[in-house]
Each structure stands twice: as structure tokens, then as C-alpha cells.
C-alpha positions in Angstrom: 4.3 30.2 30.0 7.4 31.7 31.6 5.4 32.7 34.7 4.5 29.2 35.9 8.2 28.1 35.5 9.2 31.0 37.8 6.7 29.9 40.5 7.7 26.2 40.2 11.5 26.8 40.1 12.2 25.8 43.8 10.4 22.5 43.2 12.1 21.9 39.9 15.6 22.8 41.4 15.1 20.2 44.3 13.9 17.5 41.9 16.6 18.1 39.3 19.4 17.4 41.8 18.1 13.9 42.0 16.6 13.1 38.6 18.9 14.9 36.0 17.8 13.8 32.5 15.0 11.8 34.1 13.4 14.8 35.8 9.7 14.6 35.6 7.5 17.6 34.7 5.7 18.6 37.9 2.0 18.0 37.8 1.4 21.5 39.0 3.1 22.8 35.9 0.8 20.7 33.7 -2.3 22.0 35.5 -1.2 25.6 34.9 -0.4 24.8 31.3 -3.8 23.1 30.8 -5.6 26.1 32.2 -3.8 28.8 30.2 -5.9 31.3 28.2 -5.4 34.4 26.1 -4.4 35.4 22.6 -1.1 33.5 22.7 -2.7 30.1 23.5 -4.6 27.5 21.6 -8.4 28.2 21.2 -10.8 25.8 23.0 -13.4 24.9 20.3 -13.9 21.1 20.4 -16.7 19.3 22.1 -17.3 15.5 22.4 -18.8 15.1 19.0 -16.0 17.2 17.5 -13.4 14.9 19.1 -15.2 11.7 18.0 -15.3 13.1 14.4 -11.6 14.1 14.8 -10.8 10.5 15.8 -12.9 8.9 13.1 -11.5 11.4 10.5 -8.0 10.2 11.3 -8.7 6.5 11.8 -10.7 5.8 8.7 -8.4 6.4 5.8 -5.0 4.9 4.9 -5.5 1.7 6.9 -8.8 1.0 5.2 -8.5 2.6 1.7 -4.9 2.1 0.9 -2.8 -0.6 2.6 -5.7 -3.1 3.2 -5.3 -4.5 -0.3 -1.5 -4.7 -0.1 -1.6 -6.4 3.2 -4.1 -9.0 2.0 -2.1 -9.7 -1.2 1.3 -9.9 0.5 0.8 -11.1 4.1 -2.6 -12.4 5.1 -5.0 -13.3 2.3 -8.7 -13.2 3.4 -7.5 -13.5 7.0 -6.9 -9.7 7.0 -10.1 -9.6 9.1 -8.2 -11.5 11.8 -5.3 -9.0 11.5 -7.7 -6.1 12.1 -9.2 -7.9 15.2 -5.7 -8.5 16.7 -4.8 -4.9 16.0 -8.0 -3.7 17.5 -7.5 -5.7 20.7 -4.0 -4.2 21.1 -5.5 -0.8 20.3 -8.2 -1.3 22.9 -5.7 -1.9 25.7 -3.7 1.2 24.6 -6.9 3.3 24.1 -8.0 2.6 27.7 -4.5 3.8 28.9 -4.7 6.9 26.7 -8.1 7.7 28.1 -6.9 7.8 31.7 -3.9 10.0 30.8 -6.1 12.3 28.8 -8.5 12.8 31.7 -5.8 13.6 34.2 -3.3 15.4 32.0 -5.4 17.5 29.5 -2.4 19.1 27.8 -1.4 19.1 24.1 1.4 16.6 23.2 -0.3 13.3 23.7 2.1 10.4 24.8 5.0 12.8 24.9 3.4 14.9 27.7 2.2 11.8 29.5 5.7 10.2 29.6 7.2 13.6 30.7 5.1 13.5 33.8 5.6 9.8 34.6 8.9 8.6 33.2 11.1 11.7 32.9 12.5 14.0 30.2 14.8 11.6 28.3 12.0 9.0 27.9 9.6 11.8 26.9 12.0 13.0 24.3 12.3 9.5 22.8 8.6 9.0 22.6 8.0 12.6 21.4 10.5 12.0 18.6 8.8 8.7 17.8 5.4 10.5 17.6 6.9 13.0 15.1 7.9 10.0 13.0 4.5 8.4 13.4 2.5 11.5 12.2 5.0 12.5 9.5 4.9 9.1 7.8 1.1 8.7 8.4 0.4 11.9 6.5 2.9 10.7 3.8 1.2 7.3 3.4 -2.3 8.8 3.1 -1.2 11.4 0.6 0.4 8.7 -1.6 -2.8 6.7 -1.6 -4.8 9.9 -2.3 -2.7 10.4 -5.4 -3.4 6.8 -6.5 -7.2 7.3 -6.1 -7.0 10.6 -8.0 -5.4 8.8 -10.9 -8.2 6.1 -10.8 -10.9 8.8 -10.6 -9.5 10.9 -13.5 -9.1 7.8 -15.7 -12.8 7.1 -15.2 -13.6 10.4 -16.8 -11.1 10.1 -19.6 -8.2 12.0 -18.1 -4.8 10.3 -17.9 -2.1 11.9 -15.8 1.5 11.3 -16.8 2.5 8.2 -14.8 6.0 9.6 -14.2 4.5 12.4 -12.2 2.1 10.3 -10.1 4.6 7.8 -8.7 7.9 8.0 -6.8 11.2 6.8 -8.3 10.9 3.4 -6.6 7.5 2.8 -8.2 8.8 3.7 -11.7 8.1 7.4 -11.7 10.0 10.7 -11.1 7.9 12.3 -8.3 4.4 12.0 -6.9 3.2 15.6 -7.5 -0.5 15.1 -6.6 0.5 13.7 -3.2 2.7 16.7 -2.5 0.0 19.1 -3.5 -2.7 17.7 -1.2 -0.3 17.9 1.8 0.3 21.6 1.0 -3.4 22.4 0.8 -4.3 20.6 4.0 -1.4 22.3 5.9 -2.7 25.7 4.8 -6.2 24.8 6.1 -4.6 24.0 9.5 -2.8 27.3 9.6 -6.1 29.0 9.1 -7.6 27.7 12.3 -8.7 24.6 14.3 -12.4 25.5 14.4 -12.6 25.9 10.6 -10.6 22.7 10.1 -12.9 20.8 12.5 -16.0 21.9 10.5 -14.5 20.7 7.3 -13.5 17.5 9.0 -17.0 16.8 10.4 -18.6 17.1 6.9 -15.9 14.8 5.4 -16.3 12.2 8.2 -20.1 12.0 7.6 -19.4 11.5 3.9 -16.7 8.9 4.6 -18.7 6.7 7.0 -21.7 6.8 4.5 -19.4 5.5 1.8 -18.2 2.6 3.9 -21.7 1.6 4.8 -22.8 1.8 1.1 -19.8 -0.3 0.1 -20.6 -3.0 2.7 -24.3 -3.1 2.0 -24.1 -3.3 -1.8 -21.0 -5.5 -1.8 -22.4 -8.1 0.6 -24.6 -9.7 -2.1 -21.6 -10.3 -4.4 -19.4 -12.1 -1.9 -18.0 -15.3 -3.4 -17.4 -17.8 -0.7 -14.6 -19.4 -2.9 -12.5 -16.2 -2.3 -12.3 -17.2 1.4 -10.6 -20.5 0.5 -8.0 -20.8 1.9 -8.9 -18.3 4.6 -5.3 -18.3 5.8 -3.0 -19.1 2.8 0.0 -21.5 3.5 3.2 -19.8 4.6 5.7 -19.4 1.8 8.6 -20.4 4.0 9.4 -16.8 4.9 8.4 -15.3 8.2 5.4 -13.0 7.8 4.4 -14.2 4.3 1.0 -15.8 4.9 0.3 -18.4 7.5 -0.2 -17.4 11.2 3.0 -15.3 11.1 1.5 -13.4 8.1 -1.7 -12.7 10.1 0.4 -11.1 12.9 2.6 -9.2 10.4 -0.6 -8.0 8.8 -1.9 -6.9 12.2 1.4 -5.0 12.8 1.2 -3.2 9.4 -2.5 -2.2 9.7 -2.1 -1.1 13.3 -1.4 2.4 12.3 -4.9 2.5 10.8 -6.0 3.1 14.4 -3.8 6.1 14.8 -6.8 8.4 15.1 -7.5 8.2 18.8 -3.9 9.1 19.4 -4.4 12.2 17.3 -7.4 13.1 19.5 -5.2 13.3 22.6 -3.0 15.9 20.9 -5.9 18.3 20.8 -6.4 18.4 24.6 -5.8 22.2 24.9 -8.3 22.9 22.1 -11.0 20.9 23.8 -13.9 22.1 26.1 -14.0 20.2 29.4 -11.1 17.9 28.3 -11.2 15.8 31.5 -14.7 14.5 30.5 -14.6 14.8 26.7 -11.2 13.4 25.9 -11.9 9.8 27.1 -15.2 9.9 25.2 -13.5 11.0 22.0 -10.8 8.4 22.2 -12.8 5.4 23.1 -15.9 6.0 20.9 -13.9 6.8 17.8 -11.9 3.6 18.4 -15.1 1.5 18.8 -16.9 2.9 15.7 -13.9 2.4 13.5 -13.1 -1.1 14.6 -16.6 -2.3 13.6 -16.4 -0.6 10.2 -12.9 -2.0 9.5 -13.9 -5.6 10.1 -17.0 -5.3 8.0 -15.1 -3.6 5.2 -12.2 -6.1 5.1 -14.7 -9.0 5.1 -16.5 -7.7 2.0 -13.4 -6.6 0.2 -11.8 -10.0 0.3 -15.1 -11.7 -0.4 -16.0 -9.9 -3.7 -12.4 -10.2 -5.0 -9.6 -12.7 -4.6 -6.8 -11.5 -2.4 -4.4 -12.0 -5.3 -6.2 -9.3 -7.3 -4.9 -6.7 -4.9 -1.2 -7.3 -5.7 1.0 -4.5 -7.1 0.0 -0.9 -7.7 -3.7 -2.0 -7.7 -3.5 -2.8 -4.0 -2.9 0.9 -3.2 -6.6 1.5 -4.2 -8.3 -1.7 -3.1 -11.8 -0.2 -3.1 -11.7 0.5 -6.8 -10.6 -3.1 -7.4 -13.4 -4.5 -5.2 -16.1 -2.5 -6.9 -15.0 -3.7 -10.3 -15.7 -7.2 -9.0 -19.2 -6.3 -7.7 -21.4 -7.8 -10.5 -22.5 -10.9 -12.3 -19.9 -13.1 -14.1 -20.6 -14.5 -17.6 -19.5 -17.8 -19.0 -16.2 -16.5 -20.1 -15.5 -15.3 -16.5 -15.9 -11.6 -17.4 -17.4 -9.5 -14.6 -19.9 -6.8 -15.5 -19.9 -4.2 -12.6 -23.4 -3.9 -11.3 -22.8 -0.3 -10.0 -20.6 1.4 -12.5 -21.6 4.8 -11.0 -20.5 3.6 -7.6 -16.9 3.4 -8.3 -16.6 7.0 -9.3 -18.8 8.2 -6.5 -17.0 6.2 -3.8 -13.5 7.1 -5.2 -14.5 10.8 -5.1 -15.8 10.4 -1.6 -12.5 8.7 -0.6 -10.6 11.5 -2.1 -12.4 13.9 0.2 -12.2 11.5 3.1 -8.4 11.3 2.8 -8.2 15.0 3.2 -9.5 14.7 6.7 -6.9 12.0 7.6 -4.1 14.1 6.2 -5.4 17.2 8.1 -5.7 15.4 11.5 -2.3 13.7 11.3 -0.7 17.0 10.4 -2.5 18.6 13.3 -1.3 16.0 15.8 2.2 16.4 14.4 2.4 20.1 14.9 0.9 19.9 18.5 3.6 17.4 19.6 6.3 19.8 18.2 4.6 22.7 20.0 4.7 20.9 23.3 8.4 19.9 22.9 9.3 23.4 21.9 7.5 24.9 25.0 9.5 22.6 27.2 12.7 23.9 25.7 13.7 20.6 23.9 13.3 22.3 20.5 13.9 25.9 19.4 11.2 28.4 20.6 10.4 29.1 16.9 8.1 26.1 16.9 6.0 27.1 19.9 5.0 30.5 18.5 1.3 30.9 18.1 -0.1 32.9 15.1 -1.6 36.1 16.6 -4.6 36.0 14.3 -5.4 32.4 13.8 -4.1 31.1 17.2 -2.4 28.1 15.6 1.2 26.9 15.6 1.8 28.1 12.1 5.5 27.7 12.1 5.3 24.0 12.9 2.5 23.6 10.3 4.6 25.1 7.6 7.7 23.2 8.5 5.9 19.9 8.2 4.1 21.0 5.1 7.5 21.1 3.4 8.9 17.9 4.9 5.8 15.7 4.4 5.2 17.0 0.8 8.8 16.1 -0.1 8.4 12.6 1.5 5.1 12.1 -0.3 6.6 12.9 -3.6 9.6 10.4 -3.3 8.8 7.6 -0.8 6.9 4.3 -1.7 3.6 3.6 0.1 4.6 0.3 1.6 7.7 1.7 3.3 5.7 4.6 4.7 2.9 2.4 6.0 5.3 0.0 7.9 7.1 3.0 9.4 3.9 4.4 10.8 3.1 1.1 12.4 6.3 0.6 14.2 6.3 4.2 15.5 2.7 3.8 16.7 3.3 0.5 18.4 6.4 1.9 20.2 4.4 4.9 21.4 1.5 2.7 22.6 3.9 0.4 24.5 5.3 3.3 26.5 1.9 4.8 27.2 0.8 1.4 28.6 3.9 1.3 30.7 3.2 4.8 31.9 -0.1 3.8 33.5 1.7 1.2 35.6 4.1 3.9 36.8 1.5 6.6 37.4 -0.7 4.3 39.5 2.2 4.0 41.9 3.6 7.5 41.7 0.4 9.5 41.4 -2.3 7.5 43.1 -4.2 10.5 44.5 -4.3 12.7 41.4 -7.9 13.2 40.2 -8.8 11.6 36.9 -12.3 11.5 35.3 -11.6 8.0 33.8 -9.6 5.1 35.2 -8.2 2.2 33.1 -9.9 -0.9 34.4 -8.2 -4.1 35.5 -4.8 -2.5 36.2 -2.1 -4.0 35.9 -3.7 -6.6 33.6 -4.8 -4.2 30.8 -1.5 -2.2 30.5 0.6 -5.4 30.6 -1.6 -7.0 27.9 -1.2 -3.8 25.9 2.6 -3.9 26.2 2.8 -7.6 25.2 0.4 -7.2 22.2 2.3 -4.2 20.8 5.7 -5.8 21.3 4.5 -9.0 19.6 3.3 -7.1 16.5 6.5 -5.1 16.4 8.5 -8.4 16.2 6.6 -9.4 13.1 7.4 -6.2 11.1 10.0 -6.5 8.4 13.7 -6.0 9.3 14.1 -2.9 7.1 11.4 -1.2 9.1 13.5 -1.7 12.3 16.5 -0.3 10.6 14.7 2.9 9.7 13.3 3.2 13.3 16.8 2.8 14.8 18.2 5.4 12.4 15.4 7.9 13.2 16.0 7.4 16.9 19.7 8.1 16.5 19.0 11.3 14.7 16.5 12.3 17.5 19.1 11.5 20.2 21.6 13.7 18.4 19.2 16.6 18.5 18.4 16.1 22.2 22.1 15.7 23.1 23.2 18.8 21.2 20.2 21.1 21.9 17.5 19.7 24.3 19.9 18.8 27.2 21.2 22.4 27.3 17.8 24.2 26.8 15.4 22.2 28.9 13.1 24.6 30.8 13.1 22.3 33.8 16.9 22.6 34.2 17.8 25.7 32.2 20.1 27.0 35.0 22.0 23.7 35.5 25.4 23.7 33.8 26.1 20.0 34.0 23.1 17.8 34.0 23.0 14.3 35.6 22.2 11.3 33.5 24.5 12.1 30.5 26.2 8.8 31.0 22.9 7.0 30.4 22.3 9.2 27.4 25.6 8.3 25.8 25.1 4.6 26.6 21.7 4.7 24.8 23.5 6.3 21.8 26.1 3.5 21.8 23.4 0.9 22.3 21.4 2.2 19.3 24.6 2.2 17.3 25.0 -1.5 18.0 21.4 -2.1 17.3 21.8 -0.4 13.9 24.5 -3.1 13.0 22.3 -5.9 14.3 19.2 -4.8 12.3 21.3 -4.2 9.2 22.6 -7.7 9.3 19.2 -9.1 10.1 17.7 -7.4 7.1 20.4 -8.5 4.8 20.1 -12.1 6.0 16.3 -12.0 5.4 16.6 -10.3 2.0 19.5 -12.4 0.8 23.2 -11.5 0.6 23.1 -11.2 -3.2 20.4 -8.5 -3.1 20.9 -4.7 -2.8 23.0 -3.8 0.2 22.2 0.0 0.4 20.3 -0.3 3.8 23.1 -2.5 5.2 25.7 0.2 4.2 23.6 3.0 5.7 23.1 1.1 8.9 26.9 0.5 9.2 27.7 4.2 8.5 25.2 5.4 11.1 26.5 2.8 13.6 30.2 3.6 13.4 29.8 7.4 13.2 27.4 7.6 16.1 29.3 5.1 18.2 32.4 7.3 17.8 30.4 10.4 18.7 28.9 9.0 21.9 32.1 7.4 23.0 33.8 10.8 22.5 31.0 12.4 24.6 31.6 9.9 27.3 35.4 10.4 27.3 34.8 14.2 27.3 32.5 13.8 30.3 35.1 11.8 32.2 37.8 14.4 31.5 35.4 17.2 32.7 34.8 15.4 36.0 38.5 14.9 36.5 
């Protein structure tokens, strides 16, 4: 790793004089990194089918088996199928852009690496930190839902887990212990090795797809057309609660259900012939899952009324739907036609969730690995296990973080946070294609995004539109997360960047400080927006936190700007 930085130092030095914090990672460096081999590098073990399975393993999970019910009950009603279609369209635009990047920059790190090569270091840090949020909260969401399905399964065989230990404090419990345990188990699998993890994932994916097809085929005959009336329930008077705005909010929330193809791109350095196989893995996994999502949502809201998915039951919508698959007597009591199916499918879902958690944790650690290799995070996180050839330190770090979050964070909050992080990342990737077509027109790529600039522009607009319809409290959490990330970059990454490690005073610090001040102002705005939406007589904890973050960070970045001025003088 150090060797290619030595060879490229003259190019980097010349570029840094001009670019500063917006210095781009030379394409030659990426090519060297992509072709690295040896005991201290990641092991190439994945082919096209392994990548498709990896994508499907990540995509089919939380979006389908957990938040689908909650979204239908709170935002869309039966029109959740439209939400999936809207999300899929936006995802298609982003997926085409991802495929081009993956074919020309086959390096671990996904959108972080792509933006480093096209938009510069500061933007790369922002999107990398956003990806960390995306994968962290995705794994958290899925593990929470896994816990709920475990409770349902054990109840079916006469075992009742203490409710205080299967729910977070906000859901009436103390801690969600099963959610934390499954995160720990999957993390240890990842430490063991990518090839072994991929084999387990392939088996689980086969089981998971089979379960969905069985659910659709058996449930189709019990669809009650009355459950589709009204197809789009009337808006309650609040933006995003049913009506057309609810459909768009639903699309924004379920968007993270398509996270899988993004996870595929993080495994570029563990892929055989990545220039060819990465686009196949990304686009095919997206296509397969889109069809399955739409069929599933249609059957789910057809066999049960959308109101039946409200509350805790919505976290396990499949179990609710299966209970409605059967004949109804004169008293309106439903006798399930397939009592065995509930247990079988719930058990299959439990195994299926394991693959989702494993893949998202894999993507998370690979992004951290890339950021650490570039010097933006401590070198501790880029160390490869000598025996298993995996980034074990990163895996173990996130094992601790995600397990704690899974134990204490509600599912709704986690799901919405994943969506906004995913949408933000996809927006920047689409923008990156517009840039790379101008800045790198002659770089060889095995796949090219069609209809440029139309497709990237539509991708940007679709993602931004869905972000607008997310709840205000989700925006607060995104802004606060970005402020924390900017702090880390300002205090560590700026000084230790491999591309400018010999530069004592980097250019672009004024822009960095201005972004910090801008995010501080945005923290106040989103805090007030949330409180206005929720009502001024409701809990003001988030408003208080947003104000504290705003004033402390504004003072910090103003001080940095003043210090910078004094240094120049």
C-alpha cells in the first residue's frame, strides 16, 4: 500500500497545490489498489452468482419482512405497492450509475471510493461517513425485526420470552437482547472469512426466495378485494400520513430495502474479474428483488387490511398476513388454512435475516477499511487478519456498536435513518457520473450508464424528492451525524490524509469550517421544523439536542476560522 503512494507522490504533490481538501485520488492509485495481492490483502473469492446472491441476501430482508407492515399502517395503506415502484425507479437510476463506477473503479469502499476519485477528499469523507450511518442503522433495523420474529416463532411452540428483554425502552422494554446477540454471531462469521460467509449466504438466499414465492402463491387465493378500498387512504391533514404525500413518504422509508446492490459494490476487491461481474451483480440483484417486493406487498395488503399492521404487529407483517390466509366464518373469525406455514416461514425469515445482517456488516467494515487506508481514519481499522484475511478490527468495532444500538433503539427510527442515509449516498453517486463523464471520458469501463445526463439527473431528482418526504426528526439525526463526522475529519483526517501527509497547512479549510457552520444552522432549522410538526406542547428533547449541537459546533468552527486567520497573519 505504501509503495504505490511513493510512486505517485510527484503527481499527488502537484495536484494538492491546487485542490487542497478537494484533492482527487489519482486513478492510477486506484488501479494499483485494485490489483493488489498477497497475504495482507482481501481474498478474491466471489463470482457473478456469488455477487447476485450477496445483493439479494442484503436486499430481501428488513424492507420486506419488517417495515413493510408499519409503512402500510402509518403512511400508505394498500398503495405501498406504488411506494415500492417509486423507490425501485429511483433505485434503477442509481443502480445504473453504481454499475458504471463499479466497472471502472473495482475497489472496496463503494460510493466513498467513487466520490474520492471524482469529487475530492472532503466530499468523499462526507459520503463515506454517510455510508457508515447507512450500514450501521440497516444492520440495527434488521436485527430488531429478527428479534420480533423470534418472539413470534417461540410463542408458536409455547415459549414466551420476557417482553422487557425483547424490546427497547421506547417500546416498553429494558433492552432487546436477542437483537444484540444475532449481531454478535454474524460479526464473528464475518471475521472468520468472506468465502465461508458467502457460502452460508447463498444457502440462506435460496431459502429466502423460496419462502417469498410460497407466500405469494398460497396467499394469492385469499386476497380480499375489499382490503384494497380505498387503495390510497385520504390524507389525515398531516404531510406524509396517507394520500399522495404518504405514498412518497412510504417510498422514502422503504428505499433502504434496496440497499443490497450498494453492499455488492463494497466487495469489489473480493471479486473475480470485478470489471465484468460487478455490474452483473448490482443490476441483476436489483431486478430480481424489485419484482419480488411488488408481488409480496400486493399479497400482504390483499389478505389483511392495512390497519391490522399497526403497532408492534407491523414489525412482523408476514406473521400477521399468514394469520389472515384462510376462510372466514359467520362471526368474522378467520381459520388459518396453513397453520404450519406460519412457523415454517417465520423460521425461514429468521435465517434469511441473518444474511441481511451479515452483508450489511460486511459493507460497513469495507467502507471503514478504505477510509482507514486513505489515512482518514486510524490505521487500526485497515489491518487485515493474517489468517482469515478479513478486516477483523473493523468487524469487531461495529459488532459492539450495532449490538448496543439494536438493544436500545426503536425499529421505526432506525429504518428511517437508513433511508435518508441511502438516498443521500445515491444522490452523490448519480452526481459523480455527471462529473466523471467530463473529467475521465477516456477511462476504460466495461459498463456505461445509458442516456447520460438524463439518467443521473432523474436519479438525483428522485432521491431528493423522497428525502423531502421523510419526517423532520430523521433530518435532525442526519445533520447531527454529519456534524460528528465533520469533527472527526477536521481533527484527524485533515492531518493524516495519505494524499497530503507532508502538507502542513492544507487548502480548503475555510470551506470545511463554513460547512461546519452551515450544518450548525441547519441543526437549528431542522429542530424547529420537527417541533413545529410534532407540536410545541410535545416532548422537546430533540429540539434541545439540536440546539446544543448547533451552538457548540458553531462556536467550534468559528474558532477554527479565527485561528486560521491568525495563522495566515
